[in-house]
C-alpha positions as a Markdown table, in Angstrom:
| # | Residue | x | y | z |
|---|---|---|---|---|
| 1 | Met | 0.0 | 0.0 | 0.0 |
| 2 | Gly | 1.4 | 3.4 | -1.0 |
| 3 | Thr | 1.6 | 6.5 | 1.2 |
| 4 | Ala | -1.9 | 8.0 | 1.9 |
| 5 | Pro | -2.5 | 11.5 | 0.6 |
| 6 | Ile | -2.2 | 14.3 | 3.2 |
| 7 | Gly | -5.3 | 14.3 | 5.4 |
| 8 | Tyr | -5.9 | 10.5 | 4.9 |
| 9 | Leu | -4.8 | 7.3 | 6.6 |
| 10 | Asn | -4.3 | 3.9 | 5.2 |
| 11 | Arg | -6.8 | 1.3 | 6.5 |
| 12 | Ile | -7.5 | -2.4 | 6.1 |
| 13 | Thr | -10.8 | -4.1 | 6.5 |
| 14 | Glu | -11.3 | -7.3 | 8.4 |
| 15 | Asp | -11.3 | -9.2 | 5.1 |
| 16 | Gly | -8.0 | -7.6 | 4.1 |
| 17 | Lys | -9.3 | -5.0 | 1.7 |
| 18 | Lys | -7.2 | -1.8 | 1.7 |
| 19 | Tyr | -8.7 | 1.7 | 1.6 |
| 20 | Ile | -8.0 | 5.3 | 2.8 |
| 21 | Ala | -10.0 | 7.2 | 5.4 |
| 22 | Pro | -10.0 | 10.8 | 6.5 |
| 23 | Lys | -7.5 | 11.5 | 9.3 |
| 24 | Asp | -9.7 | 13.6 | 11.6 |
| 25 | Gln | -7.8 | 16.9 | 12.3 |
| 26 | Asp | -5.6 | 16.8 | 9.2 |
| 27 | Ala | -8.7 | 16.3 | 7.0 |
| 28 | Lys | -10.4 | 19.3 | 8.6 |
| 29 | Ile | -7.3 | 21.4 | 8.0 |
| 30 | Met | -7.1 | 20.3 | 4.4 |
| 31 | Lys | -10.8 | 21.2 | 3.9 |
| 32 | Trp | -10.1 | 24.6 | 5.5 |
| 33 | Ala | -7.2 | 25.1 | 3.1 |
| 34 | Phe | -9.4 | 24.4 | 0.0 |
| 35 | Glu | -12.1 | 26.8 | 1.3 |
| 36 | Glu | -9.5 | 29.5 | 2.1 |
| 37 | Ile | -8.0 | 29.3 | -1.4 |
| 38 | Phe | -11.4 | 29.6 | -2.9 |
| 39 | Arg | -12.1 | 32.7 | -0.8 |
| 40 | Asn | -9.1 | 34.2 | -2.7 |
| 41 | Lys | -7.9 | 36.4 | 0.1 |
| 42 | Leu | -4.6 | 34.7 | 0.7 |
| 43 | Asn | -2.1 | 33.3 | -1.8 |
| 44 | Thr | -1.2 | 29.6 | -1.8 |
| 45 | Glu | 2.0 | 30.1 | 0.2 |
| 46 | Gln | 0.2 | 32.0 | 2.9 |
| 47 | Val | -2.4 | 29.3 | 3.2 |
| 48 | Trp | 0.3 | 26.7 | 3.4 |
| 49 | Lys | 2.0 | 28.6 | 6.3 |
| 50 | Gln | -1.3 | 28.8 | 8.1 |
| 51 | Val | -2.0 | 25.0 | 7.7 |
| 52 | Arg | 1.4 | 24.3 | 9.2 |
| 53 | Asp | 0.6 | 26.6 | 12.1 |
| 54 | Lys | -2.6 | 24.6 | 12.6 |
| 55 | Gly | -0.5 | 21.4 | 12.9 |
| 56 | Leu | -0.5 | 19.9 | 9.4 |
| 57 | Lys | 2.9 | 18.5 | 8.6 |
| 58 | Cys | 3.8 | 18.8 | 4.9 |
| 59 | Ser | 6.3 | 20.6 | 2.7 |
| 60 | Lys | 5.3 | 23.5 | 0.4 |
| 61 | Asn | 5.7 | 21.3 | -2.7 |
| 62 | Asn | 3.6 | 18.5 | -1.2 |
| 63 | Phe | 0.9 | 20.9 | -0.3 |
| 64 | Trp | 0.9 | 22.3 | -3.8 |
| 65 | Val | 0.5 | 18.7 | -5.2 |
| 66 | Ala | -2.2 | 18.0 | -2.7 |
| 67 | Ile | -4.5 | 20.9 | -3.6 |
| 68 | Arg | -4.3 | 19.8 | -7.3 |
| 69 | Asn | -5.3 | 16.2 | -6.4 |
| 70 | Pro | -8.9 | 15.4 | -7.2 |
| 71 | Ile | -8.8 | 12.5 | -4.6 |
| 72 | Tyr | -10.0 | 15.0 | -2.0 |
| 73 | Cys | -13.4 | 15.4 | -3.7 |
| 74 | Gly | -13.8 | 11.6 | -4.2 |
| 75 | Leu | -12.3 | 11.3 | -7.7 |
| 76 | Ile | -9.3 | 9.3 | -8.9 |
| 77 | Phe | -7.2 | 10.2 | -11.9 |
| 78 | Val | -6.7 | 7.3 | -14.3 |
| 79 | Pro | -3.8 | 8.1 | -16.7 |
| 80 | Gln | -4.0 | 7.3 | -20.4 |
| 81 | His | -3.4 | 3.7 | -21.2 |
| 82 | Lys | -3.0 | 2.4 | -24.8 |
| 83 | Asp | -6.1 | 3.5 | -26.7 |
| 84 | Glu | -8.0 | 4.7 | -23.6 |
| 85 | Gln | -7.9 | 8.3 | -22.7 |
| 86 | Ser | -7.1 | 9.6 | -19.3 |
| 87 | Gln | -10.1 | 10.2 | -17.1 |
| 88 | Leu | -11.4 | 10.9 | -13.6 |
| 89 | Val | -13.4 | 8.1 | -12.0 |
| 90 | Gln | -15.4 | 8.0 | -8.8 |
| 91 | Gly | -13.5 | 6.5 | -6.0 |
| 92 | Gln | -14.8 | 4.4 | -3.1 |
| 93 | His | -13.2 | 6.4 | -0.4 |
| 94 | Gln | -14.8 | 9.2 | 1.6 |
| 95 | Pro | -14.3 | 12.7 | 0.1 |
| 96 | Ile | -13.2 | 15.6 | 2.3 |
| 97 | Ile | -14.6 | 18.3 | 0.0 |
| 98 | Thr | -17.3 | 18.6 | -2.6 |
| 99 | Thr | -16.6 | 18.3 | -6.3 |
| 100 | Ser | -17.7 | 21.8 | -7.0 |
| 101 | Leu | -15.3 | 23.2 | -4.4 |
| 102 | Phe | -12.4 | 21.3 | -5.8 |
| 103 | Phe | -12.9 | 22.6 | -9.4 |
| 104 | Asp | -13.6 | 26.1 | -8.1 |
| 105 | Val | -10.2 | 26.0 | -6.3 |
| 106 | Gln | -8.6 | 24.8 | -9.6 |
| 107 | Asp | -10.1 | 27.8 | -11.3 |
| 108 | Val | -8.7 | 30.1 | -8.7 |
| 109 | Leu | -5.2 | 28.5 | -9.0 |
| 110 | Asp | -5.4 | 28.8 | -12.7 |
| 111 | Gly | -6.4 | 32.5 | -12.5 |
| 112 | Arg | -9.8 | 32.0 | -14.0 |
| 113 | Lys | -11.8 | 33.2 | -10.9 |
| 114 | Arg | -9.8 | 36.1 | -9.6 |
| 115 | Lys | -12.0 | 38.7 | -8.0 |
| 116 | Ala | -11.9 | 42.2 | -9.3 |
| 117 | Val | -10.0 | 43.5 | -6.3 |
| 118 | Ser | -8.2 | 40.8 | -4.4 |
| 119 | Lys | -6.3 | 42.3 | -1.4 |
| 120 | Lys | -3.5 | 39.9 | -0.9 |
| 121 | Ile | -1.9 | 40.2 | 2.5 |
| 122 | Val | 1.7 | 40.1 | 3.2 |
| 123 | Ser | 3.6 | 38.3 | 5.9 |
| 124 | Gln | 5.1 | 41.5 | 7.5 |
| 125 | Asp | 3.1 | 42.7 | 10.5 |
| 126 | Asp | 4.5 | 46.2 | 9.9 |
| 127 | Ile | 2.4 | 46.9 | 6.8 |
| 128 | Pro | -1.1 | 45.5 | 7.6 |
| 129 | Leu | -2.8 | 48.3 | 5.6 |
| 130 | Arg | -1.3 | 47.3 | 2.3 |
| 131 | Gly | -4.2 | 47.1 | -0.2 |
| 132 | Tyr | -6.5 | 49.3 | 2.0 |
| 133 | Leu | -5.0 | 52.7 | 1.5 |
| 134 | Ile | -5.6 | 54.7 | -1.7 |
| 135 | Cys | -3.0 | 57.1 | -3.2 |
| 136 | Pro | -4.3 | 60.7 | -3.0 |
| 137 | Asn | -2.7 | 61.6 | -6.3 |
| 138 | Cys | -3.6 | 58.8 | -8.8 |
| 139 | Gly | -6.2 | 56.8 | -6.9 |
| 140 | Arg | -4.3 | 53.5 | -7.0 |
| 141 | Phe | -3.9 | 51.2 | -4.0 |
| 142 | Leu | -0.8 | 51.8 | -2.0 |
| 143 | Thr | 1.5 | 48.8 | -1.7 |
| 144 | Gly | 4.0 | 48.3 | 1.1 |
| 145 | Ser | 7.6 | 47.2 | 1.5 |
| 146 | Gly | 10.6 | 47.5 | 3.8 |
| 147 | Ser | 14.0 | 48.9 | 3.2 |
| 148 | Lys | 17.0 | 48.0 | 5.3 |
| 149 | Gly | 18.6 | 50.8 | 7.2 |
| 150 | Arg | 21.8 | 50.7 | 9.2 |
| 151 | Asn | 20.4 | 48.9 | 12.2 |
| 152 | Lys | 16.9 | 47.8 | 11.2 |
| 153 | Tyr | 14.2 | 47.7 | 8.5 |
| 154 | Tyr | 12.1 | 50.7 | 7.8 |
| 155 | His | 8.6 | 50.1 | 6.2 |
| 156 | Tyr | 6.7 | 52.3 | 3.9 |
| 157 | Tyr | 3.4 | 52.5 | 2.1 |
| 158 | His | 4.0 | 53.7 | -1.5 |
| 159 | Cys | 2.4 | 53.9 | -4.8 |
| 160 | Ser | 3.7 | 51.8 | -7.7 |
| 161 | Ser | 2.7 | 54.4 | -10.3 |
| 162 | Lys | 4.8 | 57.4 | -11.6 |
| 163 | Cys | 3.6 | 59.7 | -8.8 |
| 164 | Arg | 6.0 | 57.9 | -6.5 |
| 165 | Val | 4.1 | 58.7 | -3.3 |
| 166 | Arg | 5.7 | 57.2 | -0.2 |
| 167 | Tyr | 4.7 | 57.4 | 3.4 |
| 168 | Lys | 6.1 | 55.9 | 6.6 |
| 169 | Ala | 4.1 | 52.8 | 7.6 |
| 170 | Asp | 4.4 | 53.6 | 11.3 |
| 171 | Asp | 2.7 | 56.9 | 10.9 |
| 172 | Ala | -0.2 | 55.4 | 8.9 |
| 173 | Asn | -0.6 | 52.5 | 11.4 |
| 174 | Thr | -0.8 | 54.9 | 14.3 |
| 175 | Leu | -3.4 | 57.0 | 12.5 |
| 176 | Met | -5.4 | 53.8 | 11.9 |
| 177 | Ile | -5.3 | 53.0 | 15.6 |
| 178 | Glu | -6.6 | 56.5 | 16.5 |
| 179 | Ala | -9.3 | 56.3 | 13.8 |
| 180 | Ile | -10.6 | 52.9 | 15.1 |
| 181 | Ala | -10.5 | 54.3 | 18.6 |
| 182 | Asp | -12.6 | 57.3 | 17.6 |
| 183 | Glu | -15.3 | 55.1 | 16.2 |
| 184 | Val | -15.6 | 52.5 | 19.0 |
| 185 | Arg | -14.8 | 54.3 | 22.2 |
| 186 | Asn | -18.5 | 55.3 | 22.7 |
| 187 | Val | -19.7 | 51.7 | 22.6 |
| 188 | Pro | -19.4 | 51.0 | 26.4 |
| 189 | His | -21.9 | 53.9 | 26.9 |
| 190 | Leu | -24.5 | 52.3 | 24.7 |
| 191 | Lys | -28.1 | 52.4 | 25.9 |
| 192 | Leu | -29.8 | 51.2 | 22.7 |
| 193 | Phe | -27.9 | 48.0 | 22.3 |
| 194 | Lys | -28.3 | 47.0 | 26.0 |
| 195 | Glu | -31.9 | 47.9 | 26.0 |
| 196 | Ile | -32.6 | 45.8 | 23.0 |
| 197 | Leu | -30.9 | 42.9 | 24.5 |
| 198 | Thr | -32.6 | 43.3 | 27.8 |
| 199 | Ala | -36.0 | 43.7 | 26.3 |
| 200 | Thr | -35.4 | 40.6 | 24.1 |
| 201 | Tyr | -34.2 | 38.7 | 27.1 |
| 202 | Met | -37.4 | 39.6 | 29.1 |
| 203 | Asp | -39.6 | 38.4 | 26.2 |
| 204 | Val | -37.9 | 35.1 | 25.7 |
| 205 | Thr | -37.7 | 34.3 | 29.4 |
| 206 | Arg | -41.1 | 35.5 | 30.4 |
| 207 | Ala | -42.4 | 31.9 | 30.5 |
| 208 | Glu | -39.3 | 30.8 | 32.4 |
| 209 | Lys | -39.9 | 33.5 | 35.0 |
| 210 | Ile | -43.4 | 32.2 | 35.5 |
| 211 | Asp | -42.0 | 28.7 | 35.9 |
| 212 | Gln | -39.4 | 30.0 | 38.4 |
| 213 | Lys | -42.2 | 31.5 | 40.6 |
| 214 | Arg | -44.1 | 28.3 | 40.4 |
| 215 | Leu | -41.1 | 26.2 | 41.4 |
| 216 | Met | -40.4 | 28.6 | 44.3 |
| 217 | Ala | -43.9 | 28.1 | 45.6 |
| 218 | Gln | -43.6 | 24.3 | 45.3 |
| 219 | Leu | -40.3 | 24.4 | 47.2 |
| 220 | Asp | -42.0 | 26.4 | 50.0 |
| 221 | Gln | -44.8 | 23.9 | 50.2 |
| 222 | Ile | -42.4 | 20.9 | 50.4 |
| 223 | Lys | -40.5 | 22.6 | 53.2 |
| 224 | Gln | -43.7 | 23.4 | 55.1 |
| 225 | Arg | -44.8 | 19.7 | 54.7 |
| 226 | Leu | -41.5 | 18.5 | 56.0 |
| 227 | Ser | -41.7 | 20.9 | 59.0 |
| 228 | Lys | -45.2 | 19.7 | 59.8 |
| 229 | Ala | -44.1 | 16.0 | 59.5 |
| 230 | Arg | -41.3 | 16.8 | 62.0 |
| 231 | Glu | -43.8 | 18.2 | 64.4 |
| 232 | Leu | -46.1 | 15.2 | 64.1 |
| 233 | Leu | -43.1 | 12.9 | 64.8 |
| 234 | Leu | -42.2 | 14.8 | 67.9 |
| 235 | Arg | -45.8 | 14.6 | 69.2 |
| 236 | Gly | -45.8 | 10.8 | 68.4 |
| 237 | Glu | -48.6 | 11.0 | 65.9 |
| 238 | Ile | -46.5 | 9.3 | 63.1 |
| 239 | Glu | -43.9 | 6.6 | 63.2 |
| 240 | Gly | -40.2 | 7.2 | 62.6 |
| 241 | Glu | -40.3 | 5.1 | 59.5 |
| 242 | Asp | -43.1 | 7.2 | 58.0 |
| 243 | Tyr | -41.2 | 10.4 | 58.8 |
| 244 | Arg | -38.0 | 9.0 | 57.1 |
| 245 | Thr | -40.1 | 8.2 | 54.0 |
| 246 | Ile | -41.6 | 11.7 | 53.9 |
| 247 | Lys | -38.2 | 13.2 | 54.4 |
| 248 | Thr | -36.5 | 11.2 | 51.6 |
| 249 | Glu | -39.2 | 12.1 | 49.1 |
| 250 | Ala | -39.1 | 15.7 | 50.2 |
| 251 | Asn | -35.3 | 15.9 | 49.8 |
| 252 | Glu | -35.4 | 14.3 | 46.3 |
| 253 | Arg | -38.1 | 16.7 | 45.2 |
| 254 | Met | -36.3 | 19.7 | 46.7 |
| 255 | Ala | -33.0 | 18.7 | 45.0 |
| 256 | Asp | -34.8 | 18.5 | 41.6 |
| 257 | Ile | -36.4 | 21.9 | 42.1 |
| 258 | Glu | -33.2 | 23.6 | 43.2 |
| 259 | Ala | -31.4 | 22.2 | 40.2 |
| 260 | Lys | -34.0 | 23.7 | 37.9 |
| 261 | Leu | -33.8 | 27.0 | 39.7 |
| 262 | Ala | -30.0 | 27.0 | 39.4 |
| 263 | Ser | -30.4 | 26.6 | 35.6 |
| 264 | Phe | -32.5 | 29.8 | 35.5 |
| 265 | Asn | -29.7 | 31.6 | 37.3 |
| 266 | Leu | -27.1 | 30.2 | 34.9 |
| 267 | Phe | -29.0 | 31.6 | 32.0 |
| 268 | Ser | -29.3 | 35.0 | 33.6 |
| 269 | Asp | -25.5 | 35.1 | 34.1 |
| 270 | Ser | -25.0 | 34.1 | 30.5 |
| 271 | Met | -27.2 | 37.0 | 29.3 |
| 272 | Glu | -25.0 | 39.4 | 31.3 |
| 273 | Met | -22.0 | 38.0 | 29.5 |
| 274 | Leu | -23.8 | 38.2 | 26.2 |
| 275 | Trp | -23.8 | 42.0 | 26.2 |
| 276 | Asn | -20.7 | 42.6 | 28.3 |
| 277 | Leu | -18.3 | 40.5 | 26.2 |
| 278 | Pro | -19.1 | 41.9 | 22.8 |
| 279 | Ile | -19.2 | 45.5 | 24.1 |
| 280 | Ser | -15.8 | 44.9 | 25.6 |
| 281 | Lys | -14.4 | 43.4 | 22.4 |
| 282 | Val | -15.8 | 46.1 | 20.1 |
| 283 | Ser | -14.8 | 49.0 | 22.4 |
| 284 | His | -11.2 | 47.8 | 22.4 |
| 285 | Leu | -10.8 | 47.1 | 18.7 |
| 286 | Asp | -8.0 | 49.7 | 18.6 |
| 287 | Ile | -6.0 | 47.7 | 21.2 |
| 288 | Leu | -6.8 | 44.5 | 19.4 |
| 289 | Phe | -5.5 | 46.1 | 16.2 |
| 290 | Gln | -2.4 | 47.2 | 17.9 |
| 291 | Asn | -1.5 | 43.8 | 19.4 |
| 292 | Gly | -3.1 | 41.4 | 16.9 |
| 293 | Ser | -1.6 | 39.5 | 14.0 |
| 294 | Val | -1.6 | 40.9 | 10.5 |
| 295 | Ile | -4.7 | 38.9 | 9.6 |
| 296 | Gln | -6.5 | 40.1 | 12.7 |
| 297 | Lys | -5.6 | 43.7 | 11.9 |
| 298 | Arg | -6.9 | 43.4 | 8.4 |
| 299 | Lys | -10.2 | 41.9 | 9.5 |
| 300 | Ile | -10.6 | 44.7 | 12.0 |
| 301 | Val | -10.0 | 47.4 | 9.3 |
| 302 | Ser | -12.4 | 45.8 | 6.9 |
| 303 | Thr | -15.0 | 45.5 | 9.6 |
| 304 | Val | -14.9 | 49.0 | 10.8 |
| 305 | Phe | -14.2 | 50.7 | 7.4 |
| 306 | Pro | -15.8 | 48.7 | 4.6 |
| 307 | Asp | -14.6 | 51.3 | 2.0 |
| 308 | Asn | -11.0 | 52.0 | 1.3 |
| 309 | Leu | -9.3 | 55.0 | 2.9 |
| 310 | Ile | -7.4 | 57.8 | 1.1 |
| 311 | Tyr | -4.1 | 58.5 | 2.9 |
| 312 | Asp | -2.2 | 61.7 | 2.2 |
| 313 | Gly | 0.6 | 61.3 | 4.7 |
| 314 | Leu | -1.2 | 63.4 | 7.4 |
| 315 | Lys | -4.7 | 62.1 | 7.6 |
| 316 | Leu | -6.9 | 59.1 | 6.8 |
| 317 | His | -9.9 | 60.2 | 4.8 |
| 318 | Arg | -12.7 | 57.7 | 5.3 |
| 319 | Thr | -16.0 | 57.8 | 3.5 |
| 320 | Arg | -18.2 | 55.7 | 5.8 |
| 321 | Val | -18.1 | 53.5 | 8.8 |
| 322 | Ser | -19.5 | 50.0 | 9.1 |
| 323 | Ala | -23.4 | 50.0 | 9.3 |
| 324 | Ala | -23.2 | 47.8 | 12.3 |
| 325 | Ile | -20.8 | 50.2 | 14.2 |
| 326 | Ser | -23.0 | 53.1 | 13.2 |
| 327 | Leu | -26.1 | 51.4 | 14.6 |
| 328 | Leu | -24.3 | 50.6 | 17.8 |
| 329 | Ile | -23.1 | 54.1 | 18.5 |
| 330 | Thr | -26.4 | 55.8 | 17.5 |
| 331 | Asp | -27.7 | 57.8 | 20.5 |
| 332 | Arg | -31.3 | 56.8 | 21.1 |
| 333 | Asn | -33.4 | 56.9 | 24.3 |
| 334 | Ser | -35.5 | 53.8 | 23.7 |
| 335 | Pro | -35.3 | 50.6 | 21.7 |
| 336 | His | -38.7 | 51.3 | 20.2 |
| 337 | Glu | -37.5 | 54.5 | 18.5 |
| 338 | Ala | -36.7 | 54.5 | 14.8 |
| 339 | Val | -33.1 | 54.7 | 13.7 |
| 340 | Lys | -32.9 | 57.0 | 10.6 |
| 341 | Lys | -30.2 | 56.4 | 8.0 |
| 342 | Gly | -30.4 | 58.6 | 4.9 |
| 343 | Asp | -33.8 | 58.2 | 3.2 |
| 344 | Gln | -34.6 | 54.9 | 4.9 |
| 345 | Thr | -35.9 | 54.3 | 8.4 |
| 346 | Tyr | -35.0 | 51.1 | 10.2 |
| 347 | Gln | -37.3 | 50.1 | 13.0 |
| 348 | Val | -35.4 | 48.7 | 15.9 |
| 349 | Glu | -38.2 | 46.3 | 16.6 |
| 350 | Ser | -36.9 | 44.3 | 13.6 |
| 351 | Val | -33.5 | 44.1 | 15.3 |
| 352 | His | -35.3 | 43.2 | 18.5 |
| 353 | Leu | -36.9 | 40.2 | 16.8 |
| 354 | Asn | -33.6 | 39.1 | 15.4 |
| 355 | Arg | -32.0 | 39.3 | 18.8 |
| 356 | Lys | -34.9 | 37.3 | 20.2 |
| 357 | His | -34.1 | 34.4 | 17.9 |
| 358 | Ala | -30.4 | 34.7 | 18.8 |
| 359 | Val | -31.2 | 34.6 | 22.5 |
| 360 | Ala | -33.4 | 31.7 | 22.1 |
| 361 | Ala | -30.6 | 29.9 | 20.2 |
| 362 | Leu | -28.3 | 30.7 | 23.1 |
| 363 | Arg | -30.7 | 29.3 | 25.6 |
| 364 | Asn | -30.9 | 26.0 | 23.7 |
| 365 | Lys | -27.1 | 25.7 | 23.7 |
| 366 | Ile | -27.0 | 26.4 | 27.4 |
């Protein structure tokens, strides 16, 4: 039996039949690699470096061969033999990806499905804004590179056209941190977002609160019954065996009710985390940008500023902020007020309903 493809293991059935089967984690990494190549945000070498970081052991050449191998979508290449043409046949092994995804990836690798603007990231953490900044003179995207000085490398964003615009990368990166901070620092003072979440939580848990009150009443009744049985035992009106039976049943019932009541408290705590955690994350996006990896930085920029920014060496000129960020920092007094944006009016009640489904899903997970 030959060596299994990356992401597969050689197996043998009880009757001696040989086959290949997906190798759990490695197979998941290979599937991620195909999906990431199809997204066309990273080049092949960058994807290879990330799969290595995820734990996949393979050389760059072997990875390149693997992503060209149709075996991952369940097909096997049969080479030309005598008068028979080469062909792809359906294998008996379990595929890791779909056939459509495999051929879409081949189109991307062959350059037939390149997107109109594909912002390829670079490995240097010092120029994360490459492909996001626009030259103020010619309107082209600024690229980025480093030049070696006497003691260290100095990085710049520059234009590849004849205008020869060039700016220090550190200055632009610092301005980006400040720009992100300006947009998200008001998030912790939100009233709208918290009110929406709270109102939704109250709607979804109204029935649970009724159950909670009912269980509390049942718990009080059981405690009263147990106290009365203790008094009867002391007066000699019931036997000790009868009291032990009553006490055992009461303790079992109380334990069951207390467990249910504890689950209500757990859900309440989770709701507190539901708004505190995202508010904390969003309000510190500038810090996350400053300390994050180059991929994290680019995701933050594209999230906060969906449009590209013009940089003239002194200021970042942005046209609009993410609609989600704009909605979060809108100052409103009540979740039932309308949020106006241009000529359209968005009713927060619709957001409220979406939050309701999200909270219900959270409850099911808990």
